[in-house]
N, C-alpha and C positions, 0 to 999 in steps of 0.2 A: 188426172182430170175426170170429173164426173161426166157420164154420158146419159142423156135423157132416156134412150131406148133400153140401155142396160138397167136403168132404174125401173123402167116399166116391166122388164123381165123379172126383176127381183120382186116387185109388187105382185105380179101374176103368180109366181111360184109360192110366195107366202100365203096369198089369199086362197088359192085353189088347193094347195097341197100341204100347207104348213102343219095342220093337224093330222093329215094322213101319213106323212113321212117322218114325223118326229123331230122336225127341225125347221127353223126359219133362218133367213139370212138378213144381214144388215142392209137396209135400203139406202145405199150411198152412191149408186150409179157407177160403181167401179167393178170391173171384171176381176174374178179371183177364184180360187179353188172352192170356197164355200158355195158360191152360186152354181158352179159346175156340179158339185156333189148334190146339191138340192135338185137340180134338173135331172141328174142320173137317177136319184131316188124316185122322182116324179115319173120318169119313164118306167122304172121297175113296177111302180104302183099300177100304171096303165096296162102293163103286161101281165099283171097278176102274180108277180114274183112275191113269194111270202116273206122271205128274209131280206129286208131292204138293206142296202149297203152303199157306201160312197164309191165302191169300186165297180166299174163297168166290166165285170169279169165274165168267166165262161157261161155262167147260168143266164146272165142278161143277154149275151151274144146268141146263145143257142135258142133261147126263148124268142128273141126278136127275129132270128132266122126262120123259126118255125111258124110264127104268126104273121110276120110282116116282112118277107124277104126283100120286097121293093115297095118303097113308099113314094107315091106321087099324087097328083091332083085327083086321080080316080080311085086310088087304093087307100088313101089316108083313112084310118079307122075312126078317128074322132077329132073334133076341133081342138080339144085340149092337147092331144098329142102333137098336132101341128103347131100349137102355141109353144110347146116345148122345143120343137125344131126352130121356130122363129126366134125364141129367146136365146137358143144356143148360137144361132147365126149372129145376132147382135153382140153377144158376148165375145165372139171370135172376130168381130170387126167387119162382118158382112151385112148386107141389106136383108132384113127379114120380112120386108113388105108389110110392116106393122105387126102387131100381135093380135090378129083377128081370127086366127084359127083357119085361114084359107091358104091352101097350097097354090099360091098364085104364080103368075109368070115371073114375078120378082123373086119369089122363093126358089123357083126352079132354076132361074139364072144364077143365083147365089150358090146353089148346090152344085151346079155345073162348074162354076168357077172354083169352088172349094176342091172338087175332085181334080181339076186341072193343076191347082197349086200343090196338091198331094202327089201328083204324078200318076194318078190312077184313072184318068179320063179315057184312056184307051182300053183299059180293062173293064171299066164300068162306064160305058158311053151314055150320054144323055143326062137327064136331070133326076133320075130316080135316086132316092136315098137308100143305100144298102147298109146292113148292120155294121160292117167294119168302118165305113165312113161315118156312120152315126156315132160309133165309139170315139172316132177321132174328133168329131164335132164337140163332144162333151168332155173335153179336157183342156189343159192350158198350153198344149203344144201349138207352136206357130208353124204355118205352112208357107210363109214368105220370109225372106232374110230379115233378121232383127239384130240390133247391137253389132253392126259391122260384120255380119255373117258372111261367109265365103260362098260365092256363086258356085265354085267348083264342088264344095261339099254339098250344097243344095242339089246340085245335079246328081250326085251320088245318092242322096236321100231319095230323090224322086225316082231314080232308076231302080233302087231296091224295092220301093213301094210298088212300082209298076210290074216288076218281074215276079215278085213273090207274094203279093197280097192275097192270092187265092189259096195259098198253102195254109193248112189248118191253124198252125200256131204262130203265123206271122201276122202281126198287126201293123197298121199304118204308123210310121215313125215321123217325127218332126221333119220339116223341110225348111229349117231356119238358118242353114249355113253354119251350124256349130256341131262339132263332134260331141257325143254324150254316151252315157251308159246304154241307152236304148239303141243308139246307132251301132255301137260296138257289138251288142248282142245280135242285132239284125244281120250284121255282116257274117257272124259265125253261123246263123241260121242259113244264110244264103250259101255259104261254103258247104254246109252239110247237105242242103238240098241238091247242089250240083254234084256232090259225091254219091248221090242216089239214095240218101236216107229217106225213109218213109215218114209221113206225118205220124207224130207220136213217138218216133225214134229220135228225130232231130230235136235238140233241146237247147241249142245256143251255148253249150259248154264245150270246152276244149279238151274232150275226152280221148280215150285210146282210139276210137274209130275215126275221129276227125284227124288225129295225129297221123295215123296210118294212111289215111286217104291223101293228105297233103304231101306225104313223101313220094307219092306217085304223080304229083302235079307241079313239077318244076317248070317255071316260065323263064323265057329269055328273049333276047332281041329276035323279032320275027313272030313271036307268039301273038295270035289274034283270038278274038272270040271271048266267050264269057269268062274264062280263067284269067285272061289278060285284063279284062275289065275289073274283076274282083281284086286282082293284085294291085292294079294302079289305084283303085279305090282305097285299099288299105294303106298305100303309100301316102296318098293325099290326107287321109284321116290322121296320119301320124306327122303331119306338118311338112310333108315333102312336096316341093313344087314340081310336079311332073304332070304330063297330060293324061287325062282320063280316057282310057280305052285300050288301044293296042300297045304292046311292049316295043317301044322304039329306042333309038339311041339315047334320046334324052332321058327316058325312064332308066336305062342302064346307068347313066351317070348319076342319077338320083339314088339308085340302089347302092352304088358304090359308096356314095357319101353317107347313106344311112347305115350301111354295114360298118363303115369305119367308125361312125358315131357310137354305135352300141357294141363295138368290139367283137364283130363277127369277121370271119375271113372275107376279105374284099374281092369278090368275084364278079359282081355286076349281074349275077344270076338270081332269080327268085327261087332259091332252093328251100328245103324244109325249114332250116334254121331261120332263114329270113322271113318266111311266112309266119313262123311261130312268134318271132319278135314283133311282127306287125299286128298280130290279132289277139295276143294275150300278154299281160304285163310281164310274166316271168319268162316268156319265150321258151326255148328248148331247155328243159330242166336236166337234160343229160350233159349239158355244157360243163366244162371244168374251168372254174375261174381261179384267180390268183389271190382271192381274199376270202375270209370267213369271219364269223363272229359267234360268240357263245357264252354260256354261263359256267363253263367247266374250266378249272385251273389248268394251265399249260405246264405240264411236267416235262422233264427231258425226253421221256419216251413219247409223249404226245407231240412234242415239238418235232421229233424225228418223223412221226407219222405225217404231220402237216407238211413238212419240208418235202417228203417223198411224194405227196399229193400235188406238189407244185404251188403250194400256198406261199405267198410272200408277206401278206398283211393280215393281221389278226385284230379283230375288234373285241375289246374287253371293257367291262364296266368299271367306272370309277367309284361306284358307291352301291351299297345294298341297304335299303331302308329298314330291312328286317333285323332287329337287334339280336335275334337268336336264330339265324338261318340254319336250315337243315335240308336233307335230301339233295335233290338236283341243284337247289339254289344255295347250298352251303358255301360254295366258293364263287358265287356270282361276282363279288367284288374282287378286283385284282389282289392277289395274295403276296405276302412278303417274299421277295426273291424271284417272283414269277417273271417280271419284266427282264431281269438279268438272264433268266433261262431263254426267254424269247430272243433276246439280242445275241446271246452266246451261240444260238443255232442259226444265225444269219437271217432271222425273221424281224419284222417290224410290227409295231402295235399302234392302233388308232383307238382313242378313248371314246367311250359312249357314256352319256349321263342320263340316268333315269331313276326316278323314285317310284312314282306310280304312273302318272301321265297317260291314264287309260280311259278318260272320259272328259267331256267338255268342261265340266265343273272344276277340274283340276287347274285349268289354265287361266291365269290372270296376270296383270302387270306385277302385282306384289309377289306372286309365286315365281315369276320370271327373274326378279331381282334376287330372291332368296336362292333359287337354283343356280344362278350365275355365281353367286358368292360361294356356295357349297361346292360347286364344280371346280372353281379356282382352287379352293382349299384342298380338295381331293386330288386334283391334278398335280398340285405342287407337292403334296404328301407322297404321292407315288413316284414322283420324279420326272414328270413330263416337262420338257423344256419349253420355254416361251416360244410362241409361234406355232405350237401344236394346235390342231383343230379338234375341238370337242363337238361331238354330235349329240345334240339334245333331242330326246325321243318324243314323238307324238304317236303313241302305240295303240291306236284304235281307228276304226273306220270313220274318220272325221267328215262330216257333211260340210258342203261349201260355206254355208251360212256360219257354221261354227268356226271355220278358219278365219272368217272376217271378224267375228265378235270376240273370239277367245284366243285363238292361236297366234294370230299376228300381233296383238298387243303384248302377249307373253314373250315373244321373240324380240319385240322392240325393247322391252325392258332388259333382256339378256344382252342385246347388242349395246345398249346404253351403259350397262354396268361394265362390260368389257372395255368400253371406251374410257370410262372413269379410271380403269386400271391400266391405262396406256396400252390397250390391246394385248395384254399378257398372253391371251389365247384367242385363236380364231374361233368363229362360231359356225357350226354345221347343223343340219337338221336331219333327223331320221323320221320318215313318215311315208305316206302315200305320194303318188306323183303330184296330185293336186296340192297337197300340203307343201311339199318341197318346192314346187314351182312358184306358188303364191308367196310363201315366206321369203324366198330368194328374190322374187320380183319386187318385194317391198324393201329390199336392200338390207335385210337383217342377217342374212347368212351368205356364206361364200361357196359352200359346196353341199351336195345332198347325198344322203344314204337312203336309197329308195326301197321301201318295203314291198317290192314287186311280187314276192312269194304269195302275198294275199291278193290273188288275181280277181277275186270277186268283190273286193272293197270298192265302194262307189267312188272313192278317190283315185282308184287305179283304172277302173273300166271306163274307157272313153277319153283318157288323158294321155298325151304324149309324154315320153321320157323327159325329165327336166334337163335343160341345157347344161346345167352345172353338176351333173351327176358325178359322183366319185365312186360309189359302191352300189351295186345292183343285187339285192338279196333275192335269190331265185329258188332255193330248195334246201331242205334239211337232209343231212346225210350223216351216217355213222361211218367213220373211217378207222382203219387200223384194227388191231386185235390185242388181246392181253392187256398189259400195262399201257400200251400205246393207243388203246381204243378211245375214241372221243366222238361225241355227237356235236356237229356244228351246223350253222346256217351257211351255205355256200354262196359266195358273192362273186360277181364279175367286177373287176376293178378297171376304172378308166384311166388311172394315172394322175387324176387331178389332186388326189390326196394320197400320201404314201406313209402316213403315220410317223413313228419315231423308232430309231434303233439305238439311241443313247439316252440314258436316264440318270437323273440325279436325285434319288429319293431322300426324304427327310430321314434323319437317324431313327432307327427303330425305337418305338416307345416314347418318342419325344413329340408331344403334341404341338400343333400349330396354335397361334393365338385365335381367340374368339372375340366377338363383340362384347363390350362391358354391359352387364345387366343394369337396367335403370335403377334397380334397388341399391346399388353400391355408389351411385353418383354423389350422393350427399356426403357419405363417409370419405370418399376419395377427395372431395373438395376440402373437407375439414383437414385431412392430413397434408394435402398440398399447401394449404394456407399456413399451417403450423411450420412446415418445413421451410417455406419461403421466408416467413418471419424470422425463423432461426438463422437464416442466411442474410438477414438485414433487409429483406425486401417486403415491404408492407403490402396491404391490400391494394393501395393506389399510390401513385407518386405524382408530384406536381408537374413533372416534365414528360410523363408517359401518357399514352392515349387510353390503354386498356387496363382494367383491374385484373387481379389474379382470377377472380370468378369469371370475368368475361373471356379471358384467355383460355381457361379450362373449358368454358362453354364452347368455344370454337373447336377445341380438340374433340369434345364429345359429339358435337354436331357432325363432325366428319369421321366418327368412329368406324362406320362401315367402310369408308374409303381407306382409312389408315389400316384397318384390319386386312382388307383385301390386298393392299400393297405389301404389307408385311408377309402375308401368306405367299403371294406370288414370288417375292424375293427371298423367301425362307429366312427371314430375320425377325427379331423380336420387335413388336410394334412400339415398345417403349422407346426405341431408338428414333422413331418418327414423332412420337408424342412429345418427347422432351424438347427438341428444338422448336416445334410449333408453339408450345406453351411459353417457353423461355423468351423466344424472339418477339412474340406478340406482346408479352407482358413488358418487355423493355423497349418497345417501339417509342422513339423519342419524337415528340410532336414538333420539334424544330429541326434537329439534325437529320432524322430519317425522312421527314416530310420534305425538307428543303433539298436533300439529296435526290429524292425522286423527281422533284420539279427540275433539278439541274439536268438530269438525264433527258427529260423531255425537251428542254431547251436546246441541248446539244444536238439531238437528232432532228428536231423540227426547225431549228434556227429561229424560232419565235420566242422572244422574251415574254416574261410574265409581268403583271402589274400587281404589287411592286416587283421590280426586277430581281432575279436571283444573282447573288454575288458570284463573280468569276470563279472563286475558289470552289464553289459547289457545282459548276457546270462540267460534267464529266460524261464520258461515253457509257459508263456503267455504274451501278450501285447495287448494294444489297437491298432487296425489296420483297414485299409480300409477307405472308404469315411465317415463312421459314427464313426470311431475310437472306435470300440467295442472290448472288451476283449472276448475271446472264452468262458471263464467260464460264463461271463455274458450272452452271447448269448445262451449258453446251459440252464442256469436257466430260461431265458426268454422264450425259446422254450418249455421247460418242463411245464412252467406255462400255455403257450398257449395250449399245448396238453391237459393238465388237464381241462382247461376251455372249451375245445371243439372247439377252433378256429383254430387249426392246427392239421393235421394228422401226423402219424408216431409214432415211438417209442422214449421214453425219452432216454436221455444220462446222463452220469455221469460227473459232472464238476471236480471231483477229479481224473478222469482217464486221464492219459497222452495221451493215444491213442484217446480218445474222444475229448480232448482239441485240439490235433494236427489236427485231421480231420476237426473240425469246424473252427479252426484258418486259415487253408489253404483256405477254401472257403471264409471266411471273407476277406482275404488278396488278393485273386486272382480273385474273382468274384464280381465286384462292385454291380451288381443287387441283388445278394444274400445279400450282406452287407446292402444295403439300405432297403431290405425287413425286416431286423431284427429290425430296429429302432422302429417301432410301437410296436413290442413285448417287447422291452426293456422298453418302457414307461409303458406298462401294468404291467410288472414284478415289476418295481420300485413302482408303485402305490400299488400293493398288499403287497410288502415288507415293505413299510413305512406307510401303513394305509391311503393312499389317495384314493379318489373316482376314479374308473376306468376312463381313458380318454374317452370322449364321444363327441357328436356333441354340447353339451351344457356345456362343462367344464367351470368352473368359472375362472376368471383371476388369483385368488389366487392358484387354483389347477394347472393351466398352469405353473405358476411360479415354483411350486413344481416339476412338471415334468421335467422342464428344469434344475432345481437345481440338482435333483437326477441323471439326465443323466450325469452331470458334475462330480458328486461324492458327498459323504457326508463329505466334508471337510470344513475348515474354510472359504475359499473364494468362495465356491460353490454358495452361495446365491447372492453375489455381481456379480458374473459372470453370473448367471441366469438372473438378472435384465438387464444386457446388452443384453442378447439373447432375452429377452422379447421385447425389442425395435424392433429387427429384426422380431420377430414373428408378431408384429403389422403391419409391412409393408407387409409381405406375406399375412396376413389375409385381409388386405385392397383389394388386388388384387384378392385373392381367392373368396372373397365375390362378387366381380364384376362378376367373371366367373360363379358362382352358382346362379346368379340373386338375391343375398341377399344384404342387406345394413347394415353397422355397425353403 
């Protein structure tokens, strides 16, 4: 909403300073950084600073301190400088007493209130405007709680301002009730000041001096004073509900919960490791975790090194986008036989997917879809079983606005694509604390791999550990020697994800299927038509609903889905394409349509007009693009669940409610129906003692899959032989797409 006095402030700065400071602001009555930047430049101009800047930096502060250490009604140097103050007050939501250039009682009262809100009214009593308060006036920080801010956090912010504002490098922080980068840095400054570091030495970093000092400041029940206050502040800023101040029994309980959460020894004492985990994202980097990740191939010798180190879980990459990798990245992607080496040494592997993912422009919904499909293909190729969690990387210092605009839509597409594939793989995220927390809160990921080693990233500094963290990356180490030497990123493991220890890789040198290029669609249609005509099936029939072209169009429209399912199940996609094309083309406008109506009548008890004949009223019928019975789908899904290639609970094919629920999905959701075709082939293979469909299924087995899909009746084999001819056409073009040759 526009504010009249903010508008007047904008008009003032444009009219008086626009040509002087090299910028003007939009006159819209809305507070924002542009007007604060303009007011900062206007102040610099009044101070005689030669190099104007949007930043209220050291030069501005020292010049202001030198020329105007205290501004009030009697010391105000000029009317325009007072107008800058008044404009800043209005932009902050305080009364500026008009923009008349007078440091009136109203201005003085607002300055006093501003200092009280900042927590510095005891340090700077009265209504004088001092340089550090002036700096706080000309920014977008809030000094009252906003957006459901925490009063406990606001108390901490005000306390830090009060106690440390007179230190050289400590500047007034927000008092809005929210943890942030600035608040986190200010807490480290406070710790350094209490350790006795001088101005100019204290720098807000978690360096050797700070680490050494904290090792001498363990706090526990009974500790009072500043160190207890700093420790409880750190606990509250990390989302722990403890009282701010002395170390009480309630604080001890909170410490124990925090230590358990971040996998520290549960002592209830504020020791060095606990301090470290509270004030810096990577915590104590000397900790030994049970997980690691890296770009180096795990050989038997390296596996022994990792095992001796206490490592249980190894993160390895599913894919390397570099077609000619060399140097350290030569073996970034999992190598043939490597997962067997990991498993043989009693270790487990969790997969990471990353192509580039190193800037905001990479992330988009379409990229998420593409990455999900490629990740499924690579996970299947390397042999990761269904239900494995793939961690998709966001490998840069992502700003919060970029998470909203780019990263969340990217993961939404990944999650949607995995849903299309019946949740073949779970979705995890690798990134900063903020990225992990926000993507998980949006419901798109189930576990987080946190890049806490990058402690200076804006997405880590000032954010709590994600609730669903699985791996916490804290430091890079070189382990072992000789052939067993390996550099890895060392991770703490929470136990939420434990990777896999059993793998089913695709046969070496046998490619998975790929999506069909649009360029071959017309030629494919021509050959399919010719083959169908040769089998006595014309383009259309009087009793069927769909033409050959329309049936193929349905197959091609779902090509990504069919490809993904074939990759996930490690079977040839032609086995899914043929039933969908064939059954759709043969959909009978009377028999199949009436059969579907009959099932609805059976389960609803409501007759249609005109009524369905009793002979068609049944509890189940073949339905949808793949013409699948609900009982068959239930049996197929149950088999897949038992085989570990599908999640969820089994259902009862003899239960009317279960049959009706699945039948409706088969009838009303074409994508769901098509997803079941592969499971049906697997179920029939198990039922009739045929080898499971694979990338290397023999022609005889393919014929049997097609036969049993049709049914175990007298003409099933002859019908399957017809379908086999269509299968050959699909295989011809699928082989081209996957770079294979028949």
